[in-house]
C-alpha positions in Angstrom: -8.1 -30.8 -73.0 -9.2 -34.4 -73.6 -12.8 -35.6 -73.8 -14.0 -36.6 -70.4 -16.3 -39.4 -71.7 -15.8 -42.8 -70.2 -16.0 -45.6 -73.0 -16.0 -49.4 -73.1 -12.4 -50.9 -73.7 -12.8 -54.0 -75.9 -9.0 -54.5 -76.0 -8.6 -55.3 -72.2 -11.6 -57.5 -71.4 -12.4 -58.7 -68.0 -13.2 -62.6 -67.5 -15.2 -64.2 -65.1 -14.6 -67.7 -64.4 -17.6 -69.8 -63.5 -19.6 -72.5 -65.0 -19.5 -70.5 -68.1 -17.1 -68.2 -69.1 -18.3 -64.6 -69.3 -16.5 -61.8 -70.9 -17.0 -58.1 -69.9 -15.5 -54.9 -71.3 -13.5 -52.6 -69.2 -13.6 -49.0 -69.1 -11.3 -46.3 -70.4 -11.4 -42.3 -71.0 -11.9 -41.2 -74.5 -8.6 -40.4 -76.2 -10.0 -37.6 -78.5 -9.6 -33.9 -77.9 -12.4 -32.1 -76.4 -14.3 -29.8 -79.0 -17.2 -28.4 -76.9 -19.0 -28.4 -73.7 -22.4 -30.0 -72.7 -23.6 -28.6 -69.3 -20.4 -29.4 -67.1 -18.5 -32.1 -69.3 -16.0 -31.2 -72.1 -16.7 -33.8 -74.9 -15.4 -34.6 -78.3 -17.8 -34.1 -81.2 -19.0 -37.7 -81.4 -19.8 -37.8 -77.5 -21.5 -34.3 -78.0 -23.9 -36.0 -80.3 -24.3 -39.0 -78.3 -25.1 -36.9 -75.1 -27.9 -34.9 -76.8 -29.2 -38.3 -78.2 -29.5 -39.4 -74.5 -26.6 -41.9 -74.6 -24.0 -40.4 -72.1 -25.0 -40.1 -68.3 -24.2 -37.1 -66.2 -20.8 -38.6 -65.0 -19.7 -39.1 -68.6 -20.2 -42.8 -68.9 -21.2 -43.9 -72.4 -24.0 -46.5 -72.8 -22.9 -49.9 -73.6 -23.1 -50.8 -77.4 -25.9 -53.1 -77.0 -28.2 -50.0 -75.5 -27.0 -47.6 -78.1 -28.1 -50.0 -80.7 -31.4 -50.7 -79.1 -32.2 -47.0 -78.6 -31.2 -46.1 -82.2 -33.3 -49.1 -83.4 -36.5 -48.4 -81.4 -36.9 -44.5 -81.2 -40.6 -44.8 -80.1 -39.6 -46.9 -77.1 -36.8 -44.5 -76.2 -38.1 -41.1 -77.3 -35.4 -39.1 -75.3 -32.8 -41.8 -75.3 -31.7 -43.3 -71.7 -30.5 -40.0 -70.0 -32.1 -36.7 -70.3 -29.7 -34.6 -68.4 -28.1 -32.9 -71.7 -31.5 -32.3 -73.3 -31.6 -28.7 -74.3 
């Protein structure tokens, strides 16, 4: 069974044409094999760790890179991460 996490896809970017060009990553499922279960999601070891840090929501969407960086850089500001559903 594959990991059920949904991650940013930096290979297939979405472009929004406007007064200035905005680049936005798409989303794709994780391609790694699931190694364990957190609540109801089957996740690989990397996403299990991230779920326990509060960086994966209950639907399996992984936080964007910029938010992951902020949560890890300022642990006092985000004591339980962004999402608390996986805390045990």
